[in-house]
C-alpha atoms as an extended CHARMM CRD file, in Angstrom:
* protein
*
       101  EXT
         1         1  MET       CA              0.2860000000       -0.3040000000       -0.1220000000  PROA      1               0.0000000000
         2         2  VAL       CA              0.6970000000        3.4790000000       -0.2630000000  PROA      2               0.0000000000
         3         3  SER       CA              0.7630000000        5.9040000000        2.0260000000  PROA      3               0.0000000000
         4         4  MET       CA              0.3080000000        9.8550000000        1.4980000000  PROA      4               0.0000000000
         5         5  CYS       CA              0.0390000000       12.2880000000        3.6910000000  PROA      5               0.0000000000
         6         6  TYR       CA             -1.4520000000       15.9890000000        3.5810000000  PROA      6               0.0000000000
         7         7  ASN       CA             -1.1710000000       18.6860000000        5.3330000000  PROA      7               0.0000000000
         8         8  ILE       CA             -4.5460000000       21.0580000000        5.6190000000  PROA      8               0.0000000000
         9         9  GLY       CA             -4.5830000000       24.0920000000        7.7320000000  PROA      9               0.0000000000
        10        10  SER       CA             -4.1900000000       22.3120000000       11.2850000000  PROA      10              0.0000000000
        11        11  SER       CA             -4.6930000000       18.5720000000       10.4890000000  PROA      11              0.0000000000
        12        12  VAL       CA             -3.3580000000       15.7970000000        8.4090000000  PROA      12              0.0000000000
        13        13  ILE       CA             -5.5850000000       13.9130000000        5.9930000000  PROA      13              0.0000000000
        14        14  GLN       CA             -3.8560000000       10.5730000000        5.6540000000  PROA      14              0.0000000000
        15        15  LEU       CA             -4.8460000000        9.1130000000        1.6630000000  PROA      15              0.0000000000
        16        16  VAL       CA             -3.8000000000        4.8160000000        1.8310000000  PROA      16              0.0000000000
        17        17  ILE       CA             -3.7180000000        3.4330000000       -2.4710000000  PROA      17              0.0000000000
        18        18  PRO       CA             -4.3020000000       -0.2180000000       -2.5680000000  PROA      18              0.0000000000
        19        19  MET       CA             -0.2930000000       -1.1540000000       -4.0940000000  PROA      19              0.0000000000
        20        20  THR       CA             -1.6350000000       -3.4210000000       -7.9210000000  PROA      20              0.0000000000
        21        21  VAL       CA              0.4840000000       -5.9770000000       -8.7390000000  PROA      21              0.0000000000
        22        22  SER       CA              0.2160000000       -7.8990000000      -11.7930000000  PROA      22              0.0000000000
        23        23  VAL       CA              1.2420000000      -11.6570000000      -12.6120000000  PROA      23              0.0000000000
        24        24  ARG       CA              2.1430000000      -13.5880000000      -15.4080000000  PROA      24              0.0000000000
        25        25  LEU       CA             -0.2040000000      -17.4330000000      -15.0390000000  PROA      25              0.0000000000
        26        26  PRO       CA              0.8250000000      -19.8150000000      -17.6830000000  PROA      26              0.0000000000
        27        27  GLU       CA             -2.0900000000      -21.0380000000      -19.9880000000  PROA      27              0.0000000000
        28        28  ALA       CA             -2.7820000000      -23.5780000000      -17.8530000000  PROA      28              0.0000000000
        29        29  THR       CA             -2.9950000000      -21.9370000000      -13.9370000000  PROA      29              0.0000000000
        30        30  GLU       CA             -4.9980000000      -19.3000000000      -15.7220000000  PROA      30              0.0000000000
        31        31  ARG       CA             -7.3620000000      -21.2930000000      -17.2860000000  PROA      31              0.0000000000
        32        32  ARG       CA             -7.9380000000      -23.3720000000      -13.8140000000  PROA      32              0.0000000000
        33        33  LEU       CA             -8.2580000000      -20.2770000000      -11.6450000000  PROA      33              0.0000000000
        34        34  THR       CA            -10.6700000000      -18.9340000000      -14.1550000000  PROA      34              0.0000000000
        35        35  ALA       CA            -12.8920000000      -22.0420000000      -13.5870000000  PROA      35              0.0000000000
        36        36  TYR       CA            -12.1120000000      -21.9960000000       -9.8210000000  PROA      36              0.0000000000
        37        37  CYS       CA            -13.5790000000      -18.1640000000      -10.4720000000  PROA      37              0.0000000000
        38        38  ARG       CA            -16.6870000000      -19.4530000000      -11.8220000000  PROA      38              0.0000000000
        39        39  ALA       CA            -17.9350000000      -21.8050000000       -9.7110000000  PROA      39              0.0000000000
        40        40  HSD       CA            -17.7090000000      -19.9480000000       -6.8190000000  PROA      40              0.0000000000
        41        41  ARG       CA            -18.6160000000      -16.9560000000       -8.0240000000  PROA      41              0.0000000000
        42        42  LEU       CA            -15.0850000000      -14.5060000000       -7.0950000000  PROA      42              0.0000000000
        43        43  SER       CA            -13.2300000000      -12.2080000000       -9.2100000000  PROA      43              0.0000000000
        44        44  LYS       CA             -9.7740000000      -13.2670000000       -9.7940000000  PROA      44              0.0000000000
        45        45  SER       CA             -8.9870000000      -10.6230000000       -7.9420000000  PROA      45              0.0000000000
        46        46  GLU       CA            -10.5360000000      -12.1160000000       -4.5480000000  PROA      46              0.0000000000
        47        47  ALA       CA             -9.5910000000      -15.4780000000       -4.9250000000  PROA      47              0.0000000000
        48        48  VAL       CA             -5.4910000000      -14.0660000000       -5.1780000000  PROA      48              0.0000000000
        49        49  LYS       CA             -5.6950000000      -12.4480000000       -2.1640000000  PROA      49              0.0000000000
        50        50  LYS       CA             -7.1000000000      -14.9340000000       -0.6010000000  PROA      50              0.0000000000
        51        51  ALA       CA             -5.2170000000      -17.2210000000       -1.8660000000  PROA      51              0.0000000000
        52        52  LEU       CA             -1.7000000000      -15.0190000000       -0.5960000000  PROA      52              0.0000000000
        53        53  GLU       CA             -3.6890000000      -14.0360000000        2.7840000000  PROA      53              0.0000000000
        54        54  LEU       CA             -3.4040000000      -18.0370000000        3.4580000000  PROA      54              0.0000000000
        55        55  LEU       CA             -0.1960000000      -18.6460000000        1.6910000000  PROA      55              0.0000000000
        56        56  LEU       CA              1.0310000000      -15.7250000000        4.1570000000  PROA      56              0.0000000000
        57        57  THR       CA             -0.6450000000      -16.9570000000        7.0060000000  PROA      57              0.0000000000
        58        58  ASP       CA              0.3120000000      -20.7640000000        7.0680000000  PROA      58              0.0000000000
        59        59  ALA       CA              4.3620000000      -18.8730000000        6.4030000000  PROA      59              0.0000000000
        60        60  ASN       CA              3.5380000000      -17.0490000000        9.6630000000  PROA      60              0.0000000000
        61        61  GLN       CA              2.0620000000      -20.0830000000       11.5390000000  PROA      61              0.0000000000
        62        62  GLN       CA              3.4920000000      -22.9840000000       11.1880000000  PROA      62              0.0000000000
        63        63  PRO       CA              3.7430000000      -24.9410000000       14.8440000000  PROA      63              0.0000000000
        64        64  THR       CA              7.6590000000      -25.5260000000       15.6620000000  PROA      64              0.0000000000
        65        65  PRO       CA              9.6360000000      -29.0200000000       15.3740000000  PROA      65              0.0000000000
        66        66  TYR       CA              8.9000000000      -28.8540000000       18.9660000000  PROA      66              0.0000000000
        67        67  GLU       CA              4.8630000000      -27.7570000000       19.1640000000  PROA      67              0.0000000000
        68        68  LEU       CA              4.6410000000      -30.9260000000       16.5080000000  PROA      68              0.0000000000
        69        69  GLY       CA              6.4140000000      -33.4760000000       18.9960000000  PROA      69              0.0000000000
        70        70  ALA       CA              4.9620000000      -31.9880000000       21.9280000000  PROA      70              0.0000000000
        71        71  GLY       CA              2.1680000000      -35.1390000000       22.3310000000  PROA      71              0.0000000000
        72        72  GLY       CA              4.8030000000      -38.1190000000       23.0030000000  PROA      72              0.0000000000
        73        73  PHE       CA              7.5590000000      -35.6620000000       24.2030000000  PROA      73              0.0000000000
        74        74  GLY       CA              6.7960000000      -37.7780000000       27.7060000000  PROA      74              0.0000000000
        75        75  ALA       CA              4.2660000000      -39.7080000000       27.0000000000  PROA      75              0.0000000000
        76        76  ASP       CA              5.8740000000      -42.6500000000       29.0260000000  PROA      76              0.0000000000
        77        77  GLN       CA              4.4200000000      -41.7470000000       32.4060000000  PROA      77              0.0000000000
        78        78  THR       CA              4.3990000000      -45.4620000000       33.8240000000  PROA      78              0.0000000000
        79        79  HSD       CA              7.9890000000      -44.5590000000       35.4840000000  PROA      79              0.0000000000
        80        80  THR       CA              9.4850000000      -42.1370000000       37.7660000000  PROA      80              0.0000000000
        81        81  GLY       CA             12.8820000000      -40.7670000000       38.5110000000  PROA      81              0.0000000000
        82        82  ASP       CA             16.2750000000      -41.1270000000       35.6620000000  PROA      82              0.0000000000
        83        83  ILE       CA             14.0510000000      -43.9090000000       32.9150000000  PROA      83              0.0000000000
        84        84  ALA       CA             17.8570000000      -43.6130000000       31.3000000000  PROA      84              0.0000000000
        85        85  ARG       CA             20.2290000000      -44.4810000000       34.1140000000  PROA      85              0.0000000000
        86        86  GLN       CA             17.5670000000      -47.5600000000       34.8890000000  PROA      86              0.0000000000
        87        87  SER       CA             16.8500000000      -49.3650000000       31.5680000000  PROA      87              0.0000000000
        88        88  LYS       CA             18.8320000000      -52.7150000000       32.0200000000  PROA      88              0.0000000000
        89        89  ARG       CA             16.1560000000      -52.8640000000       34.9940000000  PROA      89              0.0000000000
        90        90  LEU       CA             13.6950000000      -51.2030000000       34.0100000000  PROA      90              0.0000000000
        91        91  LEU       CA             13.5450000000      -53.6830000000       30.5710000000  PROA      91              0.0000000000
        92        92  ARG       CA             14.4030000000      -56.6210000000       32.8300000000  PROA      92              0.0000000000
        93        93  GLU       CA             11.4190000000      -56.3240000000       35.3750000000  PROA      93              0.0000000000
        94        94  ARG       CA              8.9010000000      -55.4490000000       31.8550000000  PROA      94              0.0000000000
        95        95  PHE       CA             10.5030000000      -58.7860000000       30.0650000000  PROA      95              0.0000000000
        96        96  ARG       CA             11.3220000000      -60.8410000000       33.3340000000  PROA      96              0.0000000000
        97        97  GLY       CA              9.3740000000      -64.5220000000       33.2850000000  PROA      97              0.0000000000
        98        98  GLN       CA              8.8960000000      -63.6970000000       29.0930000000  PROA      98              0.0000000000
        99        99  ALA       CA             11.4090000000      -66.2540000000       27.6320000000  PROA      99              0.0000000000
       100       100  ASP       CA             10.3300000000      -68.9520000000       29.4980000000  PROA      100             0.0000000000
       101       101  ARG       CA              7.4190000000      -69.0470000000       27.4040000000  PROA      101             0.0000000000
């Protein structure tokens, strides 16, 4: 957007002009866009604005690796303490007697 300010007497008027963008699309993409716009009763400008909003919103709100794995961290709550240091004992307890079966 372009923003211009005008001083008129003691008042300041700000004029905001939306940005115009020109894009060259491959023929196949243009045909798909036209068909989509007809089916959804949208202008091409409206469809492109919605697509850009979706693209830019998703780019800013992608979950971090921690957020993606948060549901699995600490999922095994059956043991307390330092599991790594107790792993041999915990495994023996878990599988004790199963070799005899």
